[in-house]
C-alpha positions as CSV (number, residue, x, y, z in Angstrom):
1,M,-85.5,-25.5,72.6
2,P,-88.3,-25.6,70.1
3,E,-91.7,-24.4,71.2
4,S,-94.8,-26.6,71.1
5,K,-96.6,-24.7,68.3
6,Y,-95.7,-22.5,65.4
7,D,-97.8,-20.8,62.7
8,C,-95.5,-22.1,60.1
9,I,-92.8,-24.9,59.9
10,V,-90.5,-25.3,57.0
11,I,-88.8,-28.7,56.6
12,G,-85.4,-28.0,54.8
13,S,-83.2,-24.9,54.8
14,G,-82.0,-24.8,51.2
15,P,-82.6,-21.8,48.9
16,G,-86.4,-22.7,48.9
17,G,-86.8,-23.4,52.5
18,Y,-84.8,-20.5,54.1
19,V,-86.4,-18.0,51.7
20,A,-89.8,-19.4,52.5
21,A,-89.1,-19.1,56.3
22,I,-87.9,-15.5,56.1
23,R,-90.9,-14.5,54.0
24,A,-93.2,-16.2,56.5
25,A,-91.6,-14.3,59.3
26,Q,-92.1,-11.0,57.4
27,L,-95.7,-11.8,57.1
28,G,-96.0,-12.1,60.9
29,L,-96.0,-15.8,61.1
30,K,-94.2,-17.5,64.1
31,T,-91.8,-19.7,62.1
32,A,-89.4,-22.5,62.6
33,V,-87.1,-24.4,60.1
34,V,-86.3,-28.0,60.6
35,E,-82.9,-29.1,59.1
36,K,-81.4,-32.5,59.3
37,G,-78.1,-31.4,57.8
38,N,-76.2,-28.0,57.6
39,T,-77.9,-24.7,57.5
40,G,-78.4,-23.6,53.9
41,G,-79.2,-27.2,52.7
42,R,-77.4,-29.0,49.9
43,C,-77.2,-25.9,47.5
44,L,-75.0,-23.8,49.9
45,N,-73.1,-26.8,51.5
46,E,-72.7,-29.4,48.8
47,A,-73.8,-28.4,45.4
48,C,-74.4,-24.9,43.8
49,I,-72.1,-22.8,45.8
50,P,-69.0,-25.2,46.1
51,A,-69.5,-25.8,42.4
52,K,-69.3,-22.1,41.6
53,A,-66.4,-21.5,44.0
54,I,-64.3,-24.1,42.1
55,L,-65.5,-22.8,38.7
56,R,-64.3,-19.4,39.8
57,V,-60.9,-20.9,40.6
58,A,-60.7,-22.3,37.2
59,E,-61.7,-19.0,35.7
60,V,-58.9,-17.2,37.5
61,F,-56.4,-19.8,36.5
62,T,-57.4,-19.4,32.8
63,E,-57.1,-15.6,33.0
64,V,-53.7,-15.8,34.6
65,Q,-52.5,-18.2,31.9
66,H,-53.6,-15.7,29.2
67,A,-52.3,-12.6,31.0
68,G,-49.7,-12.3,28.4
69,D,-52.3,-11.4,25.8
70,F,-52.7,-8.1,27.7
71,G,-49.0,-7.4,28.1
72,I,-48.8,-8.8,31.7
73,S,-46.0,-11.2,32.4
74,V,-46.7,-14.0,35.0
75,D,-44.2,-16.7,35.6
76,G,-44.6,-20.1,37.2
77,V,-48.5,-20.5,37.1
78,S,-49.8,-23.6,38.7
79,V,-52.8,-24.9,40.6
80,D,-52.7,-25.4,44.3
81,Y,-55.8,-27.4,44.8
82,R,-55.5,-27.1,48.6
83,G,-55.9,-23.4,48.1
84,A,-58.8,-23.9,45.8
85,T,-60.6,-26.0,48.5
86,K,-59.8,-23.5,51.1
87,H,-61.5,-20.8,48.9
88,R,-64.4,-23.1,48.4
89,D,-64.8,-23.8,52.2
90,E,-64.5,-20.2,53.1
91,V,-67.3,-19.3,50.7
92,I,-69.5,-22.1,52.1
93,K,-68.9,-20.8,55.7
94,T,-69.6,-17.2,54.8
95,L,-72.9,-17.9,53.1
96,T,-74.2,-20.4,55.6
97,S,-73.4,-18.1,58.4
98,G,-75.3,-15.5,56.5
99,V,-78.4,-17.7,56.4
100,A,-78.1,-18.3,60.1
101,G,-77.8,-14.6,60.7
102,L,-81.1,-14.0,58.6
103,F,-82.8,-16.6,60.8
104,K,-81.7,-14.7,63.9
105,K,-82.7,-11.4,62.5
106,N,-86.1,-12.6,61.6
107,K,-86.6,-14.4,64.9
108,I,-86.8,-17.8,63.2
109,D,-86.1,-20.9,65.3
110,L,-83.7,-23.4,63.7
111,I,-84.6,-26.9,64.9
112,E,-81.8,-29.4,64.1
113,G,-83.1,-32.9,63.3
114,F,-85.0,-35.0,61.0
115,G,-88.5,-33.7,60.3
116,S,-91.6,-35.4,59.0
117,V,-95.1,-34.4,58.5
118,T,-97.9,-36.2,60.4
119,D,-101.3,-37.3,59.0
120,D,-102.9,-34.3,60.8
121,G,-100.5,-31.8,59.3
122,N,-98.1,-31.3,62.3
123,V,-94.4,-32.0,62.2
124,K,-92.4,-34.7,64.1
125,I,-88.8,-34.2,65.0
126,G,-86.4,-37.1,65.2
127,G,-88.6,-39.8,63.8
128,Q,-91.7,-40.3,61.7
129,F,-93.4,-42.6,64.3
130,D,-91.5,-41.9,67.6
131,G,-90.4,-38.3,67.4
132,T,-91.5,-35.2,69.3
133,E,-94.6,-33.7,67.6
134,I,-94.9,-29.9,67.2
135,Q,-98.1,-28.4,66.3
136,T,-98.4,-26.1,63.3
137,D,-101.1,-24.7,61.0
138,R,-98.8,-24.5,58.0
139,V,-96.1,-26.9,56.8
140,I,-93.8,-26.1,53.9
141,L,-91.9,-29.1,52.4
142,A,-88.5,-28.1,51.1
143,T,-86.2,-31.1,51.4
144,G,-84.8,-31.0,47.8
145,S,-83.4,-33.8,45.9
146,V,-80.8,-36.7,46.0
147,A,-78.5,-38.1,43.4
148,K,-79.5,-41.2,41.6
149,P,-76.8,-43.9,40.9
150,L,-76.5,-45.9,37.6
151,L,-75.8,-49.5,36.8
152,D,-76.5,-50.7,40.2
153,L,-73.5,-48.8,41.5
154,Q,-73.5,-47.3,45.0
155,F,-72.1,-43.9,45.7
156,G,-68.9,-44.0,47.8
157,G,-65.1,-44.5,47.4
158,R,-64.2,-43.9,43.8
159,V,-67.8,-43.5,42.6
160,L,-69.1,-40.0,43.4
161,D,-72.2,-38.0,43.0
162,T,-71.7,-34.4,41.9
163,S,-71.8,-33.0,45.4
164,A,-69.0,-35.4,46.5
165,M,-66.9,-34.3,43.5
166,W,-67.2,-30.6,44.4
167,L,-66.2,-31.4,48.0
168,L,-63.4,-33.6,47.0
169,N,-60.1,-32.4,48.7
170,E,-57.8,-33.7,46.0
171,Q,-57.6,-33.0,42.2
172,P,-57.9,-36.2,40.2
173,S,-55.5,-36.8,37.4
174,R,-58.1,-38.6,35.3
175,L,-61.8,-38.2,35.7
176,C,-64.9,-39.8,34.0
177,V,-68.1,-37.9,34.2
178,V,-71.3,-39.6,33.1
179,G,-74.1,-37.2,32.0
180,A,-73.4,-34.0,30.1
181,G,-76.3,-32.0,31.5
182,A,-75.6,-28.8,33.5
183,S,-74.0,-30.4,36.4
184,G,-71.7,-32.8,34.5
185,T,-70.7,-30.1,32.0
186,E,-69.7,-27.8,34.8
187,I,-67.5,-30.5,36.5
188,A,-65.8,-31.2,33.2
189,S,-65.2,-27.6,32.3
190,A,-63.9,-26.7,35.8
191,L,-61.6,-29.7,36.3
192,G,-60.4,-29.8,32.8
193,R,-59.3,-26.2,33.0
194,L,-57.4,-27.0,36.2
195,G,-55.5,-29.7,34.5
196,T,-57.4,-32.9,35.0
197,E,-57.8,-35.1,32.0
198,V,-61.7,-35.5,31.7
199,L,-63.8,-37.9,29.7
200,L,-67.4,-36.6,29.5
201,L,-70.0,-39.2,28.4
202,E,-73.6,-38.3,27.3
203,A,-76.1,-40.9,26.1
204,L,-77.9,-38.4,23.8
205,D,-76.6,-36.7,20.7
206,Q,-75.4,-33.5,22.2
207,I,-74.1,-32.1,25.5
208,L,-76.6,-30.0,27.4
209,P,-79.5,-31.9,25.9
210,L,-82.1,-29.4,27.1
211,E,-80.4,-26.5,25.3
212,D,-80.9,-25.1,21.7
213,E,-78.7,-27.0,19.3
214,D,-76.7,-24.0,18.1
215,I,-75.9,-23.1,21.7
216,A,-74.9,-26.6,22.8
217,R,-72.7,-26.9,19.7
218,A,-70.9,-23.7,20.4
219,C,-70.4,-24.6,24.0
220,G,-69.1,-28.1,23.1
221,R,-66.5,-26.6,20.8
222,E,-65.0,-24.7,23.6
223,I,-65.3,-27.5,26.2
224,K,-63.2,-29.7,23.9
225,K,-60.4,-27.3,24.2
226,Q,-60.3,-27.5,28.0
227,N,-58.7,-30.9,28.3
228,V,-62.0,-32.6,28.0
229,R,-62.9,-35.4,25.7
230,I,-66.6,-35.5,24.8
231,E,-68.4,-38.8,23.7
232,T,-72.0,-38.2,22.8
233,G,-74.3,-41.2,21.9
234,A,-72.3,-43.0,24.6
235,K,-73.5,-46.3,26.0
236,V,-72.1,-46.9,29.5
237,E,-71.9,-50.6,30.0
238,G,-70.5,-51.0,33.5
239,A,-68.0,-49.7,36.1
240,E,-65.7,-51.5,38.4
241,S,-64.3,-49.6,41.5
242,S,-61.2,-50.5,43.5
243,D,-59.2,-48.7,46.2
244,S,-56.9,-47.1,43.6
245,G,-59.4,-46.2,40.8
246,V,-62.4,-47.1,38.8
247,K,-62.7,-49.0,35.3
248,V,-65.4,-47.6,33.2
249,S,-66.7,-49.6,30.2
250,F,-68.4,-47.8,27.5
251,N,-69.0,-48.2,23.7
252,G,-67.1,-51.5,23.8
253,E,-64.0,-50.2,25.4
254,T,-62.6,-49.9,28.9
255,E,-60.6,-47.1,30.6
256,E,-59.4,-46.5,34.1
257,F,-59.9,-43.3,36.0
258,D,-59.1,-41.9,39.5
259,Y,-62.8,-41.2,40.0
260,L,-66.1,-41.7,38.3
261,V,-68.8,-39.0,38.7
262,I,-72.4,-39.8,38.0
263,A,-74.3,-36.7,36.9
264,A,-77.2,-38.4,35.4
265,G,-80.2,-37.4,37.3
266,R,-81.8,-36.7,40.7
267,A,-84.9,-37.8,42.7
268,P,-86.9,-36.0,45.3
269,D,-85.6,-36.5,48.8
270,V,-88.8,-37.9,50.4
271,E,-87.6,-40.9,52.4
272,G,-89.0,-40.9,55.9
273,L,-91.0,-37.6,55.3
274,G,-94.4,-39.3,56.0
275,L,-95.9,-38.5,52.7
276,E,-97.7,-41.7,52.2
277,E,-99.0,-41.9,55.8
278,A,-100.2,-38.2,55.4
279,G,-102.0,-39.0,52.1
280,I,-99.8,-36.6,50.1
281,E,-100.0,-37.5,46.5
282,R,-97.1,-37.9,44.1
283,D,-96.9,-38.3,40.3
284,D,-95.2,-41.1,38.3
285,Q,-91.7,-39.6,38.8
286,G,-92.1,-39.5,42.6
287,L,-92.6,-35.7,42.5
288,I,-95.2,-34.2,44.9
289,K,-98.3,-33.1,43.2
290,V,-99.1,-29.4,43.7
291,D,-101.2,-26.7,42.2
292,G,-100.2,-23.2,41.1
293,R,-100.2,-22.1,44.7
294,L,-97.9,-25.0,45.7
295,R,-100.6,-26.6,47.7
296,T,-100.4,-30.5,48.1
297,S,-103.3,-32.8,48.4
298,H,-103.1,-32.4,52.3
299,E,-104.7,-29.2,53.5
300,G,-102.2,-27.1,55.3
301,V,-99.2,-28.6,53.5
302,W,-97.2,-27.0,50.7
303,A,-94.3,-28.2,48.8
304,I,-91.6,-26.4,46.7
305,G,-88.3,-26.8,44.9
306,D,-86.8,-30.0,43.5
307,M,-89.7,-32.0,45.2
308,V,-92.3,-30.7,42.8
309,P,-92.5,-30.5,39.0
310,G,-90.6,-27.8,37.1
311,P,-87.0,-27.1,36.6
312,A,-84.8,-28.1,39.4
313,L,-83.2,-24.8,40.0
314,A,-82.4,-22.9,43.2
315,H,-84.0,-19.6,42.1
316,K,-87.1,-21.4,41.0
317,A,-87.3,-23.0,44.6
318,S,-86.8,-19.6,46.1
319,D,-89.7,-18.1,44.2
320,E,-91.9,-21.1,44.9
321,G,-91.2,-20.6,48.6
322,I,-92.4,-17.0,48.5
323,I,-95.6,-18.1,46.7
324,A,-96.2,-20.9,49.1
325,V,-96.0,-18.9,52.3
326,E,-97.8,-15.9,50.8
327,D,-100.6,-18.3,50.0
328,A,-100.4,-19.9,53.4
329,A,-100.7,-16.4,55.0
330,G,-103.9,-15.7,52.9
331,N,-102.4,-13.3,50.3
332,E,-103.3,-13.3,46.7
333,V,-100.7,-15.2,44.6
334,H,-100.0,-15.9,41.0
335,P,-98.5,-19.3,39.7
336,I,-95.1,-19.3,38.1
337,D,-94.8,-19.5,34.4
338,Y,-92.0,-21.9,34.3
339,A,-91.2,-21.0,30.6
340,Y,-89.8,-17.8,31.9
341,V,-87.5,-19.3,34.5
342,P,-84.0,-18.8,33.2
343,A,-81.6,-21.8,33.5
344,V,-77.8,-21.2,33.6
345,T,-74.9,-23.7,33.1
346,F,-71.7,-22.1,34.7
347,C,-69.2,-23.8,32.5
348,Y,-66.9,-21.8,30.3
349,P,-68.5,-20.3,28.3
350,Q,-71.6,-20.0,30.3
351,V,-74.9,-21.1,28.8
352,A,-78.2,-19.5,29.7
353,S,-81.6,-19.9,28.3
354,F,-85.4,-19.6,28.8
355,G,-88.5,-20.4,26.7
356,L,-88.6,-22.5,23.6
357,T,-85.7,-23.7,21.5
358,E,-85.9,-23.0,17.7
359,K,-86.8,-26.8,17.1
360,A,-89.5,-26.7,19.8
361,A,-90.9,-23.4,18.5
362,R,-91.2,-24.8,15.0
363,E,-92.8,-28.0,16.3
364,A,-95.3,-26.0,18.2
365,G,-96.4,-24.4,15.0
366,H,-95.2,-20.8,15.5
367,D,-94.3,-18.5,12.6
368,V,-90.7,-18.6,13.8
369,V,-88.1,-15.9,13.1
370,V,-84.5,-16.3,14.5
371,G,-81.8,-13.7,15.2
372,K,-78.2,-15.0,15.9
373,V,-75.3,-12.7,16.6
374,P,-71.8,-13.8,17.6
375,M,-70.4,-12.1,20.6
376,G,-67.6,-10.6,18.7
377,A,-70.0,-8.5,16.6
378,V,-69.8,-5.8,19.2
379,G,-66.9,-4.1,20.9
380,A,-66.8,-5.1,24.5
381,P,-66.0,-8.7,24.0
382,T,-63.0,-7.9,21.9
383,V,-61.9,-5.3,24.5
384,Y,-62.1,-7.8,27.3
385,G,-60.5,-10.6,25.2
386,D,-63.4,-13.0,25.1
387,R,-65.3,-13.1,21.9
388,T,-66.5,-16.7,22.4
389,G,-70.2,-17.6,21.9
390,L,-73.4,-16.1,20.5
391,V,-76.8,-14.7,21.4
392,K,-79.8,-16.3,19.8
393,I,-83.5,-15.1,20.0
394,V,-86.4,-17.2,18.8
395,G,-89.4,-15.0,18.0
396,D,-92.9,-15.2,16.7
397,K,-92.8,-13.2,13.4
398,Q,-96.5,-12.2,13.4
399,Y,-96.6,-10.7,17.0
400,G,-93.0,-9.9,17.7
401,E,-93.1,-12.2,20.8
402,I,-90.0,-13.5,22.3
403,L,-90.6,-17.3,22.4
404,G,-87.1,-18.1,23.8
405,A,-83.7,-16.8,24.2
406,H,-80.4,-18.6,24.3
407,I,-76.9,-17.4,25.1
408,C,-73.4,-18.8,25.0
409,S,-71.0,-16.3,26.4
410,V,-68.7,-15.7,29.5
411,K,-71.4,-13.4,30.8
412,A,-74.5,-15.4,29.7
413,A,-75.9,-15.6,33.3
414,D,-76.2,-11.8,33.4
415,L,-77.1,-11.2,29.8
416,I,-80.2,-13.5,29.8
417,Q,-82.0,-11.4,32.4
418,E,-82.8,-8.5,30.1
419,L,-84.6,-10.9,27.7
420,V,-86.5,-12.6,30.6
421,N,-87.7,-9.2,31.9
422,A,-88.7,-8.1,28.4
423,A,-90.8,-11.3,27.8
424,E,-92.4,-11.1,31.4
425,L,-93.4,-7.5,30.8
426,E,-94.9,-8.4,27.5
427,G,-92.3,-6.6,25.4
428,G,-91.0,-8.2,22.3
429,Y,-87.8,-8.3,20.3
430,P,-88.7,-5.1,18.4
431,E,-88.8,-3.3,21.8
432,V,-85.3,-4.8,22.9
433,A,-84.0,-3.8,19.4
434,R,-84.9,-0.2,19.9
435,T,-83.8,0.1,23.5
436,I,-80.6,2.1,23.9
437,H,-77.8,0.0,25.4
438,P,-74.5,1.3,26.8
439,H,-71.4,1.2,24.8
440,P,-69.1,-0.7,24.9
441,A,-70.9,-3.4,26.8
442,F,-71.5,-7.2,26.3
443,A,-75.4,-6.3,26.5
444,E,-75.0,-4.7,23.0
445,T,-74.9,-8.2,21.6
446,V,-78.5,-8.8,23.0
447,M,-79.6,-5.6,21.3
448,E,-78.0,-6.8,18.0
449,A,-79.7,-10.2,18.3
450,A,-83.0,-8.5,18.7
451,R,-82.3,-6.3,15.7
452,A,-81.4,-9.4,13.7
453,T,-84.7,-11.1,14.7
454,D,-86.5,-8.0,13.7
455,G,-84.7,-7.9,10.3
456,W,-82.3,-5.1,10.5
457,L,-79.0,-6.1,12.1
458,I,-76.4,-3.3,12.2
459,H,-73.2,-5.0,13.3
460,G,-73.1,-8.2,11.5
């Protein structure tokens, strides 16, 4: 049973909420987490983790298909999607159980139910107006976001949001994905490699619209080889769902698919949270207004993650959770510089970036210098049989500053971190260029890109 008063209550147990709760407990605050769904929130149960589990299945399948390139003979390779979903479910169970174990270890109470904030900064469980009220001095709002439908469609049946796609227990034969941002591109890359015929529709002129043009172009070339048809500049005119499929109309033509996935945006999950009654201000996009310490307009209430401005990324939410509770505990904190938060799309090849694109850097008036190196310029990608992609660094010529970094590679998620660290620690591309890297390693491409930016590329 929950107690009548806590020092800190976190509403939501996703990667922002559960990290905030653990840090609060470490700081000596008597802490509870309110969760209306499964422990771990949408990220662990519906989105990030199941997505990466299925993407890993696609990766293994592709590697087995190309085993002959390494002299290994494998006969009769096929996809058992039931086995893929079993792997997915086991991953989810393991990680959500891990979060529950961390709550127990840190003596955090998990309260199952719907939580809302009251006008005096307490929390009600079960209902905004008729629930059980629990007193607290600090509330952390961490309820995340929900998918937004298009064209007056409703999610359900053959029309799926991205979470429903990753949790689907059957492999579609034909799939239409609307929206080629990170989520839509991941779905297309995973299902296409597993044998599904995929149509990926994007209204803008490139897939991954937030990424540097060179990187998006390089990724798009590879995605097209994965049983994926890409249509950019696509105008989706309508969709008609039935028990057996869904007809999608776009660019003056109509095609039928087993399922339609809408991956075209999300909105903060605030329904019934009591924000208006508590006087918590939001911006024009519906996001909760916060300052650099994640404080809302209501004293004693903080908000983090997809509910507030900034990139909608799990690791950004986790860091915000730490900042919010440290501020709530009276510690000195520093705001996040969101330009240095790395973003990763886990398609094949992976795309990772932070900071300014080349176009944005030039538009901002910087004295721009660019270093670009293909992955095949160094030894390791050839050894491992994956030379796809490139590393691109956007720098300021006068100061040697790293303005942005952009990577398309099988290991992009790991390679980007070196450049993030260099920029955060006020190092520039000349320092990265003269830092000794192990050989042979994929990271040598980062070093060579820094050398190219500095004007003295060796391997290239």
